DOFI-857074 format. One record per residue (C-alpha): residue number from 1; residue in three letters; y, z, x. Coordinates in pm, whole numbers, plus 50000, padded with zeros to 5 digits. Layout:
% DOFI-857074
     i    aa       y       z       x
   NUM   ala       Y       Z       X
...
% end
This chain:
% DOFI-857074
     i    aa       y       z       x
     1   unk   50000   50000   50000
     2   unk   50338   49905   50134
     3   unk   50596   50178   50184
     4   unk   50974   50178   50223
     5   unk   51175   50352   50495
     6   unk   51542   50430   50484
     7   unk   51767   50235   50722
     8   unk   52005   50484   50880
     9   unk   52347   50341   50952
    10   unk   52365   50491   51300
    11   unk   52098   50614   51538
    12   unk   52106   50984   51620
    13   unk   52200   50936   51983
    14   unk   52506   50735   51883
    15   unk   52583   50985   51611
    16   unk   52572   51268   51864
    17   unk   52822   51088   52084
    18   unk   53054   51036   51785
    19   unk   53032   51404   51689
    20   unk   53116   51507   52046
    21   unk   53410   51266   52057
    22   unk   53558   51398   51733
    23   unk   53504   51749   51861
    24   unk   53742   51665   52147
    25   unk   54012   51572   51893
    26   unk   54002   51928   51754
    27   unk   54000   51800   51393
    28   unk   53887   52002   51093
    29   unk   53635   51875   50839
    30   unk   53898   51841   50565
    31   unk   54148   51654   50784
    32   unk   54222   51295   50686
    33   unk   54119   51051   50955
    34   unk   54322   50745   51051
    35   unk   54199   50456   51259
    36   unk   54483   50516   51507
    37   unk   54313   50845   51596
    38   unk   53987   50663   51668
    39   unk   54112   50347   51839
    40   unk   54125   50496   52188
    41   unk   53765   50618   52148
    42   unk   53657   50258   52104
    43   unk   53767   50193   52462
    44   unk   53482   50407   52591
    45   unk   53178   50187   52659
    46   unk   52933   50442   52519
    47   unk   53130   50464   52189
    48   unk   53237   50104   52141
    49   unk   52953   49999   51907
    50   unk   52967   50325   51709
    51   unk   53343   50289   51657
    52   unk   53293   49929   51546
    53   unk   53050   50051   51280
    54   unk   53288   50327   51175
    55   unk   53583   50084   51147
    56   unk   53384   49843   50935
    57   unk   53259   50110   50694
    58   unk   53568   50326   50650
    59   unk   53875   50131   50758
    60   unk   53802   49780   50636
    61   unk   54011   49575   50395
    62   unk   53832   49722   50094
    63   unk   53913   50081   50198
    64   unk   54163   50261   49974
    65   unk   54245   50622   50063
    66   unk   54192   50749   50419
    67   unk   53857   50933   50451
    68   unk   53831   51291   50569
    69   unk   53640   51373   50886
    70   unk   53367   51522   50663
    71   unk   53342   51195   50465
    72   unk   53304   50993   50784
    73   unk   53040   51216   50943
    74   unk   52839   51242   50620
    75   unk   52869   50868   50563
    76   unk   52744   50784   50907
    77   unk   52428   50984   50838
    78   unk   52381   50845   50487
    79   unk   52155   50541   50425
    80   unk   52329   50211   50384
    81   unk   52048   50054   50182
    82   unk   51670   50063   50165
    83   unk   51494   49819   50386
    84   unk   51131   49719   50344
    85   unk   50914   49831   50622
    86   unk   50615   49651   50762
    87   unk   50292   49729   50571
    88   unk   50101   50011   50724
    89   unk   49783   49893   50893
    90   unk   49467   49971   50698
    91   unk   49256   50247   50837
    92   unk   48919   50131   50969
    93   unk   48614   50226   50770
    94   unk   48462   50556   50864
    95   unk   48128   50403   50934
    96   unk   48278   50160   51183
    97   unk   48413   50446   51391
    98   unk   48088   50517   51574
    99   unk   48242   50528   51919
   100   unk   48582   50654   52042
   101   unk   48750   50523   52351
   102   unk   48927   50777   52564
   103   unk   48898   51153   52552
   104   unk   48775   51339   52248
   105   unk   49030   51611   52329
   106   unk   49353   51609   52137
   107   unk   49674   51789   52227
   108   unk   49817   52008   51953
   109   unk   50184   51936   51883
   110   unk   50421   52090   51631
   111   unk   50552   51770   51481
   112   unk   50628   51830   51115
   113   unk   50475   52177   51127
   114   unk   50547   52371   50817
   115   unk   50757   52683   50849
   116   unk   50602   53000   50714
   117   unk   50741   53177   50411
   118   unk   50955   53420   50612
   119   unk   51143   53140   50790
   120   unk   51502   53088   50674
   121   unk   51616   52829   50930
   122   unk   51431   52563   51127
   123   unk   51568   52356   51415
   124   unk   51388   52025   51469
   125   unk   51426   51727   51698
   126   unk   51483   51380   51557
   127   unk   51109   51323   51595
   128   unk   51037   51624   51378
   129   unk   50925   51866   51649
   130   unk   50998   52225   51561
   131   unk   51219   52377   51833
   132   unk   51307   52717   51690
   133   unk   51279   52918   51371
   134   unk   51485   53208   51245
   135   unk   51416   53459   50975
   136   unk   51697   53590   50758
   137   unk   51729   53886   50993
   138   unk   51769   53653   51294
   139   unk   52025   53437   51114
   140   unk   52300   53698   51133
   141   unk   52456   53496   51418
   142   unk   52690   53202   51462
   143   unk   52604   52838   51518
   144   unk   52732   52875   51873
   145   unk   52473   53147   51940
   146   unk   52204   52929   51785
   147   unk   52304   52641   52017
   148   unk   52286   52874   52317
   149   unk   51934   52990   52231
   150   unk   51811   52635   52176
   151   unk   51971   52516   52500
   152   unk   51811   52798   52696
   153   unk   51472   52727   52539
   154   unk   51496   52359   52633
   155   unk   51657   52428   52973
   156   unk   51953   52214   52882
   157   unk   52327   52260   52896
   158   unk   52475   52401   52576
   159   unk   52720   52110   52565
   160   unk   52426   51872   52531
   161   unk   52305   52031   52206
   162   unk   52464   51952   51868
   163   unk   52341   52042   51518
   164   unk   52352   51852   51191
   165   unk   52260   52004   50854
   166   unk   52364   51956   50495
   167   unk   52463   51598   50591
   168   unk   52735   51713   50831
   169   unk   52772   51849   51184
   170   unk   52771   52227   51213
   171   unk   53069   52399   51371
   172   unk   53032   52667   51637
   173   unk   53214   52937   51445
   174   unk   53009   52895   51125
   175   unk   52784   53180   51020
   176   unk   52416   53089   50998
   177   unk   52370   53361   50736
   178   unk   52622   53189   50511
   179   unk   52455   52852   50563
   180   unk   52119   52980   50437
   181   unk   52263   53203   50166
   182   unk   52117   53123   49824
   183   unk   51859   52877   49952
   184   unk   51499   52909   49837
   185   unk   51361   52698   50120
   186   unk   51425   52706   50493
   187   unk   51740   52527   50606
   188   unk   51638   52223   50810
   189   unk   51872   52176   51109
   190   unk   51859   51851   51302
   191   unk   51918   51888   51676
   192   unk   52109   51597   51829
   193   unk   52113   51591   52207
   194   unk   52380   51415   52402
   195   unk   52358   51408   52777
   196   unk   52669   51496   52973
   197   unk   52780   51186   53166
   198   unk   52664   51175   53525
   199   unk   52825   51006   53821
   200   unk   52705   50657   53900
   201   unk   52610   50663   54269
   202   unk   52684   50290   54293
   203   unk   53047   50332   54185
   204   unk   53337   50498   54372
   205   unk   53392   50853   54248
   206   unk   53766   50781   54220
   207   unk   53684   50528   53944
   208   unk   53485   50785   53743
   209   unk   53748   51051   53673
   210   unk   53659   51064   53302
   211   unk   53299   51141   53392
   212   unk   53408   51407   53641
   213   unk   53629   51562   53376
   214   unk   53341   51580   53127
   215   unk   53120   51739   53390
   216   unk   53386   51995   53479
   217   unk   53443   52085   53113
   218   unk   53074   52139   53047
   219   unk   52917   52483   53032
   220   unk   52649   52387   53283
   221   unk   52705   52567   53616
   222   unk   52529   52280   53795
   223   unk   52757   52018   53641
   224   unk   53065   52232   53703
   225   unk   52981   52287   54069
   226   unk   52903   51920   54126
   227   unk   53229   51816   53959
   228   unk   53440   52070   54147
   229   unk   53280   51960   54472
   230   unk   53362   51597   54400
   231   unk   53720   51680   54300
   232   unk   53756   51868   54627
   233   unk   53628   51572   54826
   234   unk   53858   51330   54644
   235   unk   54158   51553   54710
   236   unk   54062   51590   55076
   237   unk   54112   51221   55151
   238   unk   54353   51212   55443
   239   unk   54565   50920   55322
   240   unk   54700   50908   54967
   241   unk   54465   51150   54788
   242   unk   54476   51089   54409
   243   unk   54662   51414   54332
   244   unk   54881   51250   54068
   245   unk   54590   51089   53882
   246   unk   54391   51411   53881
   247   unk   54687   51610   53750
   248   unk   54747   51349   53480
   249   unk   54382   51373   53373
   250   unk   54448   51732   53264
   251   unk   54174   51907   53461
   252   unk   54398   52149   53653
   253   unk   54376   52426   53388
   254   unk   53996   52397   53395
   255   unk   53994   52423   53775
   256   unk   54206   52738   53752
   257   unk   53969   52876   53488
   258   unk   53660   52813   53703
   259   unk   53831   52957   54010
   260   unk   53829   53292   53829
   261   unk   53455   53289   53756
   262   unk   53351   53582   53974
   263   unk   52982   53532   53892
   264   unk   52972   53214   54102
   265   unk   53154   53241   54437
   266   unk   53040   52889   54527
   267   unk   53211   52748   54219
   268   unk   53521   52962   54286
   269   unk   53533   52831   54640
   270   unk   53509   52464   54539
   271   unk   53764   52504   54258
   272   unk   54007   52685   54489
   273   unk   53966   52419   54754
   274   unk   54058   52151   54500
   275   unk   54355   52361   54383
   276   unk   54460   52414   54745
   277   unk   54471   52039   54800
   278   unk   54668   51978   54481
   279   unk   54940   52222   54591
   280   unk   54953   52048   54929
   281   unk   55111   51753   54750
   282   unk   55472   51685   54656
   283   unk   55711   51947   54526
   284   unk   55673   51809   54172
   285   unk   55293   51833   54195
   286   unk   55314   52188   54328
   287   unk   55558   52273   54049
   288   unk   55304   52148   53794
   289   unk   55054   52400   53929
   290   unk   55314   52679   53944
   291   unk   55385   52609   53576
   292   unk   55013   52670   53510
   293   unk   55042   53015   53675
   294   unk   54851   52923   53988
   295   unk   55029   53199   54183
   296   unk   54939   53502   53966
   297   unk   54589   53365   53905
   298   unk   54509   53319   54275
   299   unk   54679   53650   54359
   300   unk   54443   53829   54117
   301   unk   54147   53654   54277
   302   unk   54255   53785   54619
   303   unk   54287   54134   54472
   304   unk   53941   54138   54312
   305   unk   53707   53916   54514
   306   unk   53512   54030   54817
   307   unk   53370   53689   54909
   308   unk   53513   53578   55246
   309   unk   53505   53206   55160
   310   unk   53686   53262   54831
   311   unk   53945   53489   54996
   312   unk   54021   53245   55274
   313   unk   54057   52953   55034
   314   unk   54284   53156   54806
   315   unk   54505   53255   55099
   316   unk   54527   52890   55200
   317   unk   54629   52785   54849
   318   unk   54907   53044   54829
   319   unk   55024   52948   55177
   320   unk   55067   52590   55055
   321   unk   55268   52704   54753
   322   unk   55491   52932   54963
   323   unk   55548   52658   55219
   324   unk   55660   52405   54959
   325   unk   56015   52535   54907
   326   unk   56216   52857   54896
   327   unk   56185   52874   54518
   328   unk   55806   52866   54524
   329   unk   55804   53110   54816
   330   unk   56002   53353   54602
   331   unk   55755   53310   54315
   332   unk   55476   53414   54552
   333   unk   55671   53719   54669
   334   unk   55757   53823   54312
   335   unk   55393   53795   54203
   336   unk   55290   54032   54482
   337   unk   55071   53799   54686
   338   unk   55193   53937   55021
   339   unk   55003   54267   54985
   340   unk   54652   54117   54942
   341   unk   54716   53856   55212
   342   unk   54817   54125   55462
   343   unk   54512   54331   55364
   344   unk   54284   54032   55417
   345   unk   54453   53966   55752
   346   unk   54389   54321   55867
   347   unk   54027   54328   55747
   348   unk   53916   53976   55832
   349   unk   53654   53935   56099
   350   unk   53668   53555   56089
   351   unk   53909   53369   56313
   352   unk   53962   53090   56061
   353   unk   54064   53340   55794
   354   unk   54295   53521   56037
   355   unk   54462   53192   56125
   356   unk   54512   53099   55761
   357   unk   54645   53441   55669
   358   unk   54900   53451   55954
   359   unk   55010   53098   55867
   360   unk   55049   53191   55499
   361   unk   55256   53498   55595
   362   unk   55481   53282   55813
   363   unk   55545   53056   55512
   364   unk   55637   53363   55308
   365   unk   55898   53453   55575
   366   unk   56059   53113   55626
   367   unk   56319   52914   55437
   368   unk   56678   52943   55322
   369   unk   56807   53148   55160
   370   unk   56612   53411   55350
   371   unk   56381   53646   55161
   372   unk   56508   54002   55123
   373   unk   56435   54217   55426
   374   unk   56279   54481   55202
   375   unk   56022   54225   55083
   376   unk   55927   54142   55443
   377   unk   55913   54491   55596
   378   unk   55535   54524   55533
   379   unk   55484   54208   55740
   380   unk   55636   54345   56063
   381   unk   55375   54598   56182
   382   unk   55082   54375   56085
   383   unk   55220   54072   56269
   384   unk   55319   54285   56569
   385   unk   54957   54395   56593
   386   unk   54845   54032   56597
   387   unk   55091   53951   56876
   388   unk   54970   54241   57087
   389   unk   54599   54181   57049
   390   unk   54538   53813   56979
   391   unk   54490   53545   57242
   392   unk   54428   53265   56993
   393   unk   54701   53003   57018
   394   unk   54728   52931   56644
   395   unk   54755   53301   56560
   396   unk   55018   53351   56830
   397   unk   55225   53051   56720
   398   unk   55244   53153   56353
   399   unk   55295   53521   56436
   400   unk   55588   53428   56658
   401   unk   55739   53208   56390
   402   unk   55715   53505   56151
   403   unk   55931   53714   56384
   404   unk   56161   53421   56450
   405   unk   56230   53384   56076
   406   unk   56272   53759   56023
   407   unk   56505   53813   56322
   408   unk   56728   53517   56235
   409   unk   56996   53708   56049
   410   unk   57191   54031   56043
   411   unk   57155   54320   56287
   412   unk   56923   54498   56043
   413   unk   56685   54200   56058
   414   unk   56694   54210   56438
   415   unk   56634   54584   56449
   416   unk   56306   54577   56254
   417   unk   56163   54342   56518
   418   unk   56301   54543   56811
   419   unk   56148   54858   56662
   420   unk   55798   54713   56704
   421   unk   55835   54734   57083
   422   unk   55714   54377   57146
   423   unk   55996   54262   57380
   424   unk   55779   54263   57694
   425   unk   55507   54073   57505
   426   unk   55769   53818   57396
   427   unk   55875   53759   57757
   428   unk   55510   53724   57853
   429   unk   55454   53464   57580
   430   unk   55765   53273   57693
   431   unk   55552   53190   58001
   432   unk   55258   53063   57795
   433   unk   55103   52733   57897
   434   unk   55160   52577   57555
   435   unk   55508   52464   57441
   436   unk   55393   52544   57085
   437   unk   55383   52912   57181
   438   unk   55689   52906   57409
   439   unk   55920   52758   57143
   440   unk   55891   53035   56878
   441   unk   55873   53306   57147
   442   unk   56197   53180   57301
   443   unk   56360   53139   56959
   444   unk   56275   53498   56868
   445   unk   56408   53629   57200
   446   unk   56728   53427   57158
   447   unk   56771   53570   56806
   448   unk   56737   53924   56941
   449   unk   57031   53881   57184
   450   unk   57259   53770   56900
   451   unk   57267   54130   56779
   452   unk   57511   54400   56880
   453   unk   57553   54512   57243
   454   unk   57294   54790   57213
   455   unk   57035   54553   57070
   456   unk   57100   54298   57345
   457   unk   57073   54570   57612
   458   unk   56745   54684   57459
   459   unk   56594   54338   57490
   460   unk   56731   54275   57841
   461   unk   56535   54577   57966
   462   unk   56229   54352   57938
   463   unk   56368   54151   58236
   464   unk   56344   53794   58102
   465   unk   56535   53638   58395
   466   unk   56260   53482   58604
   467   unk   56087   53341   58297
   468   unk   56413   53188   58175
   469   unk   56478   53023   58513
   470   unk   56144   52848   58482
   471   unk   56214   52742   58124
   472   unk   56542   52576   58228
   473   unk   56331   52317   58407
   474   unk   56088   52259   58119
   475   unk   56020   51898   58025
   476   unk   56079   51975   57655
   477   unk   56442   51924   57556
   478   unk   56419   52182   57278
   479   unk   56302   52450   57521
   480   unk   56584   52378   57772
   481   unk   56836   52381   57487
   482   unk   56706   52709   57340
   483   unk   56713   52870   57684
   484   unk   57076   52766   57746
   485   unk   57166   52887   57396
   486   unk   57013   53224   57477
   487   unk   57216   53242   57802
   488   unk   57536   53154   57613
   489   unk   57467   53440   57368
   490   unk   57416   53686   57652
   491   unk   57739   53559   57814
   492   unk   57920   53642   57489
   493   unk   57827   54007   57541
   494   unk   57948   54282   57769
   495   unk   58059   54244   58132
   496   unk   57743   54427   58236
   497   unk   57525   54180   58046
   498   unk   57707   53880   58198
   499   unk   57675   54028   58546
   500   unk   57298   54051   58499
   501   unk   57292   53677   58432
   502   unk   57475   53616   58761
   503   unk   57286   53873   58969
   504   unk   56947   53741   58857
   505   unk   57040   53388   58972
   506   unk   56995   53257   58617
   507   unk   57355   53136   58588
   508   unk   57324   52931   58906
   509   unk   56997   52779   58781
   510   unk   57162   52692   58449
   511   unk   57442   52500   58626
   512   unk   57188   52236   58728
   513   unk   57171   52139   58361
   514   unk   57537   52019   58349
   515   unk   57404   51669   58413
   516   unk   57106   51706   58180
   517   unk   57020   51382   58005
   518   unk   57039   51552   57666
   519   unk   57375   51624   57506
   520   unk   57240   51930   57322
   521   unk   57154   52096   57655
   522   unk   57491   52015   57819
   523   unk   57675   52153   57515
   524   unk   57495   52490   57542
   525   unk   57582   52506   57915
   526   unk   57947   52448   57823
   527   unk   57925   52730   57566
   528   unk   57782   52966   57829
   529   unk   58067   52886   58072
   530   unk   58334   52925   57804
   531   unk   58183   53253   57679
   532   unk   58163   53398   58032
   533   unk   58529   53309   58093
   534   unk   58641   53536   57808
   535   unk   58604   53836   58043
   536   unk   58887   53845   58299
   537   unk   58691   54051   58551
   538   unk   58405   53802   58535
   539   unk   58644   53517   58616
   540   unk   58782   53685   58926
   541   unk   58448   53823   59045
   542   unk   58210   53538   58963
   543   unk   58356   53224   58808
   544   unk   58585   53114   59094
   545   unk   58290   52982   59289
   546   unk   58323   52616   59381
   547   unk   57979   52542   59234
   548   unk   58094   52664   58893
   549   unk   58428   52480   58907
   550   unk   58253   52159   59008
   551   unk   58018   52205   58711
   552   unk   58316   52221   58473
   553   unk   58454   51907   58632
   554   unk   58121   51731   58580
   555   unk   58105   51839   58215
   556   unk   58454   51697   58159
   557   unk   58316   51349   58222
   558   unk   58180   51378   57868
   559   unk   58341   51191   57580
   560   unk   58234   51458   57329
   561   unk   58526   51658   57191
   562   unk   58320   51976   57149
   563   unk   58217   51988   57516
   564   unk   58571   51899   57627
   565   unk   58727   52176   57414
   566   unk   58486   52428   57569
   567   unk   58571   52310   57921
   568   unk   58946   52322   57852
   569   unk   58899   52673   57706
   570   unk   58732   52775   58035
   571   unk   59028   52637   58234
   572   unk   59275   52804   57998
   573   unk   59110   53143   58049
   574   unk   59101   53093   58428
   575   unk   59473   53000   58433
   576   unk   59566   53314   58241
   577   unk   59361   53535   58473
   578   unk   59509   53377   58788
   579   unk   59865   53410   58664
   580   unk   59800   53773   58582
   581   unk   59655   53851   58927
   582   unk   59903   53624   59111
   583   unk   59677   53584   59413
   584   unk   59762   53285   59637
   585   unk   59409   53299   59778
   586   unk   59253   53262   59433
   587   unk   59495   52985   59340
   588   unk   59407   52798   59657
   589   unk   59036   52829   59583
   590   unk   59090   52702   59232
   591   unk   59307   52408   59334
   592   unk   59054   52286   59587
   593   unk   58880   52142   59276
   594   unk   59142   51937   59094
   595   unk   59123   51898   58716
   596   unk   59439   51693   58675
   597   unk   59273   51358   58607
   598   unk   59026   51511   58362
   599   unk   59302   51696   58174
   600   unk   59516   51382   58154
   601   unk   59225   51196   57997
   602   unk   59192   51478   57743
   603   unk   59565   51464   57664
   604   unk   59528   51097   57568
   605   unk   59265   51193   57309
   606   unk   59357   51324   56966
   607   unk   59324   51653   56788
   608   unk   59243   51995   56928
   609   unk   59122   51879   57268
   610   unk   59449   51690   57336
   611   unk   59669   51981   57235
   612   unk   59476   52239   57439
   613   unk   59459   52008   57742
   614   unk   59837   51959   57734
   615   unk   59896   52334   57729
   616   unk   59656   52390   58020
   617   unk   59819   52114   58226
   618   unk   60153   52280   58185
   619   unk   60007   52624   58261
   620   unk   59826   52517   58578
   621   unk   60055   52259   58727
   622   unk   60405   52315   58587
   623   unk   60554   52313   58935
   624   unk   60432   51952   58971
   625   unk   60572   51837   58637
   626   unk   60703   51485   58637
   627   unk   60779   51295   58317
   628   unk   60697   51446   57979
   629   unk   60448   51254   57762
   630   unk   60404   51296   57386
   631   unk   60104   51496   57256
   632   unk   59903   51422   56943
   633   unk   60110   51673   56749
   634   unk   60444   51510   56829
   635   unk   60553   51752   57107
   636   unk   60560   51683   57477
   637   unk   60328   51753   57766
   638   unk   60361   51660   58130
   639   unk   60204   51388   58339
   640   unk   60083   51468   58688
   641   unk   59957   51285   58989
   642   unk   60070   50961   59154
% end
């Protein structure tokens, strides 16, 4: 006898994919559905045919009112029309079945097994296999809990399991007790499985961001870890990592969520690594993460985790945020990230973690406007300890930059560094073999002598003279410049401090830099000479040496107004001191090096240098005055020479 089977409009696998897609739209069953809401789903290859069916059935020309989501989902499961099936083959006669091929054993399955009388709910596969049964007592749970039990029983991810009953998909927050209430027979629940997309090994991962996103959003720890690992690798590409695309895909909040999953340090580590690379991007990209509360989230992770990999990665991420700009640095300080980073630095036994922590702290100290000194005070003793005990170059470099940033300011900023007692260690590190260490060590030392006289005296007790003489000959322009700047600051101090520069031979060594190839170095030498000339006793005791006067003459070959003004200031101070002492011997020594030609050239320039040069000419050589010449301000100066 022929039988008829019902032609279902859509196979269950396709139906499962449609249910999952609508679940992403966060629509309710009673919401009206418009094709515009579905059109973008049709662009997905796995949904294209299903969406075509849906459009034809519910949004065709004959459609009147928009269907609700419930109408659509029920309609897709409803039969379109009955279709005749092929006649069932006739069973062979019993007497013909004398011999069986194959085994006489038969495996017992539970296809279409009947539920016993106490069963209130049955979950079956599309093939009819019974997966799970619940009594009324068991059914006092939600659909979400039912999905979890079924997924665990089948060793599948919860996201891969969907339920359909009463001709509609079941929602996670529905009560199973309410679903079976009033029913005389067990509620039959159809389980629809939908595999989470997997990466195609034959395609570039960068072209499968939608698949990665689905994997990351799943509840499967294996999928999550694999996705986070792949995001991390994508973001670790050295040139043009796809930070913008990944941010636009909307996965950053999920990465932050998974980074807080303390039960899986491996997943935390991978998620934090991906986050770390995102905040290594542009300021706008870092801002996007700051807006998602990356700073307080990662700070809490550092406060609660004890996994060394997680801690190091979290420190690195916050270091990137702090190093982005002063505004983001201040966010980090306000959220209290300095305290756990310093604790990790003190407790870490791994060099890589120590390096990252010191670097992160240096980023929390740098930038303009400067952080408040009170915020940075906890840094000082911890970093001082690193400077005393570490021999690792990276740790030394970033520790020195910390102190350079802190000491670059008011006397109070300088004092907190001096109070650590690291001056001798600074001088020692100024002799380091690496310019990367020398530069911040020298910068910190130079900052310390910009303080008051007592602070400068305190540092000079560390006897930096021999080290500085060596640095004046360094091949790095920046180091020679910083060293001359430091000398000029000392020469702006007390007579005793200036005399130490002369007595150590440092001043004489510095004079060799008057013909340095770099303007920045020559300018700092000119500052040192001008500053030293502000002390009358220094002029008469030390500055009347021919070597020094010849150095001024050489500097006046410059065409730079700043250097020329400094040289003319030196000559002006010398002239005043000589007139006051009125010593023919000193005058004779001075006039053995003539500055007339150089001053006349300055007079022909404009602005401050011309005016000052005219005044000095008159002061030094008024007895040789010849014809007056106009100055840049409209007055008159005097011309000298033949």
